[in-house]
N, C-alpha and C positions, 0 to 999 in steps of 0.2 A: 374700536380702532380710533386712534387719535394721533396727529391731526390730519384732516382731509380737506379742510376748507380751502386750501390753496391749490387744488388740483388743476386749476386753469394755468398754473405755471408750468405744468408738465409739458414734455416734448420740446422745451426750449433749448435744452442743453445737450451736449454731446454724450454725456454719461449719466447713468441712473444708479442711485444708491438705495438699497433696501435697508431700512432701519427697523430692528426688532427689539422691543422692550415692553415689559408689562407696566411700566410707570408712565402714565400720560404726560407728566411734567418733563421727563427725559425726551419723549417723542417731540414735544413742543420745542424743547431746547435744540434738539437736532435739526428740526425744521428751520428754526431761526438761524442756526449757524451755517447750514448747508444749502439753503434754497436758492441763493444767488449763484451757485456754482454747478448744481446738479439737479436733474429731475429726481424726485424723491418718491419712494413707496414706503408705507408704514404698516407695521403689524404689531399687535399687542401680545402675541404669543408665537412660539416656534411653530406650532401647528398652523396658525394663520399665515405665517411666513411661507411655509411649504405650499400652501394652497395658492398664494400669490405667484409663486414661481411657476406654477402650471400655466399661468396666463401671460406672464412677462418676465423675461430674464434680466436681472440687473447686472451691472458691471462690477459692483462691490456690495458685500453684505456686512453691515455693522450690527452685531447682536449682543444683547446683554447675556450674562452667563446664568445668574440666579433668577429663574422664572418658574412659575407653577407649571406642572406637567413636564413637557420636554424642556430640559435645560439647554444652555448654549453649547456645552461640550457635546452632548448627544446630537444636537442639531448639526453641528459641524461634522461629526462623524458620518451622519447620513448624507450630507451634501458631498463630502469627499468620496463616499462609496458609490455615488451615482454618476455614471459617465456623462450624463447630461448637465450636471452642476459641479463636477469636481474641479473645474478650472476657474470657477468664480472665486476671487479672493475673499476671505472671511476674516474680519477683525472682531475679536471678542472683547467686550468692555465689562469690567467688574470692579466692585468695591473691594474685593478680596484679592490683593495683589501679592500675597506671600508666595514663596518659592513653589509650594505644592500646587497652587492654582496655576502658575505659569507652566509647570510640567504637564498638568492635565490639558491645558490649552494646546501645547505643542503636540502631545500625544493624540489629541482629537483631530489634528490636521490644520489647526488655525494658522493663518498666514501672518497674523499680527495680534498683539495683546495689549490693550490700553487700560490702565487703572483709573478708577474714579477717585476723586474728582479730576477731570482731565482739562487740559488747556485747549482752548478753541483753535489756536494756531497749530498746536501739535496734532489735533484731530484732523484738520484739513491737510496738513503736510503728510500724514501717514496714509490718508486716502489717496492722495496724489501718487505716493510711492507705490501703493498697491495697483493703481491704474497703470503706472509705467511698467510694473512687473508683468501685468496681464498683457499689455501691448507687446512686450518683448516675447512673451510665450507665444502669442498669436503669430508674430512675425516668424519665429522659429518653426512653428507648426506648418505655416504656409511654405516656408523654404524647404522644409523636409518633405512635404507633399509634392512640391514641384520637382525636387531632386529625385524622389522615388518614381514619379511619372516619367521623367527624362531617362532614368536608368532602365525602367521597364520598356520604354520605347526603343532604347538602344539595344537591349537584350533581344527584343522581338525582331528588330532589323537584322541583327547578327544571326539570329536563328534562321530567318528567311533566306539570308545570303548563304548560310551553311547548307540548308536543305536544297536550295537551288543548285549549289555545287555538287551535292551528293546525287541529285537526280540526273544531272548532266553526266556524272561519272557512271552511274548505273545504266543510262541509256547507251553510252559508248561501250560499256561492257556487254550489255545484251546484244548489241549489234554484232559482236563477235560470233554469236551463235544464232543463226536464223531460226533454228528449231525452238529455241526458248526465248525468242524476241519478246520484250515487254513482260517477261515472266516475273521479274522482281516487282514491277508496278502492280501487276495483277495480285500477287501474293499480299502486297501492302494493302490494296483496296479491300480484298476479302477479309483480311485480318482486322482492319479498322471497322468494317461493317459488323463483324461478330462482336468486337469489343464494345461498340456503341450499344448493341443489343443487351450486353451485359452491364451497361451503365458504368463503365470504367471512367475514371476521372481524366482531366485534361493532361496531367503529367504522364499517366499511363499510356494515353493515346499517342502523345508525342514520342515516348520511348518506343512504342510498338511500330509507329510509322518509320522511325529511323532503323529499327531492327529489320523490318520487312524489306526496306530498300537495300540494306547492306548485307542481307543474309547470304547472298551468293557472290559477294565481292571477291572472295578467294579464287573464283574462276579466272581472275586476271592472271593467275600464275599457272593456269593449265594451257598447254600448247594448243593452238588452233587445229593442228593436225589431229589431235585427240578429240577435240570438241566436234570436229566435222567428219570424223571417220565414219563411213557408212557401214563398215563391217563390224563384227564382234570385237570388243576390246580385248587386248591381251591382259593377263593378270597385272602386269606392271602399269599398263595404261589405266586399268580400272582402279588400281591403288592411287594413281595420280589424281583421278577424279575424286576418290574418297578423301583425299588430303585437302581438298579445297576449303572446308570449314576451318581447318587449322591455319591455313594460309590467310584466310579472311580475318581470323582473330588477331594474327600478327599485324595485319595491315591497320586495323581499326584500334588496336590497343593504345596507340599514342594519341588518339582523339579524345579530348576531355569529355565531350558529350556522350 
């Protein structure tokens, strides 16, 4: 691997560039052109570059295309297929700049393609462009994560408020019938206990909790004289009791949850 004599310069700069090339002269040239602006890592093969990535993640990778063993296109494909490295910008550098080579570079997932011989100013400008691109991607990722967290928090707060309202409704409903007081809460607790033993997921548990609490909500349409009647129910009264699931379905059908 070449050059490494200037390792004392590392950790001075904000960004790190990994340069991969099997030509020692190119590595020395890259070191000369970039050392004042970036911390540098060097590898003389794609395989060596992949090993370096296990120890330290660069902000940009500049790689030759034509190398013994793993070439630059295959290296790029592997980097972009790995969730741990897919967001690192990759610039492929090659002496073969014909259209077919450019297409191969794009197909492999390269973020930029620089033909040899290259201009020093253009090289630095393109690296800066890749760093800006990565910075924007990172900002967008953070914003998306924050937005998702806030959305999840809002959904959870809304659910807690909704469940609190449902429980209040159920308690008021159960109070209509002293004989079945807290019946819906007990059904819910037993159902959830069984569901947890069955290792049901969170979504299923939430659905089951809501179903348990509301399974008798249709009793709100049953007259209290029928609910509290100490004697045997008439056929009509019994039919009224039997109809409470249908009434419950009508009540909850407009609730999205």
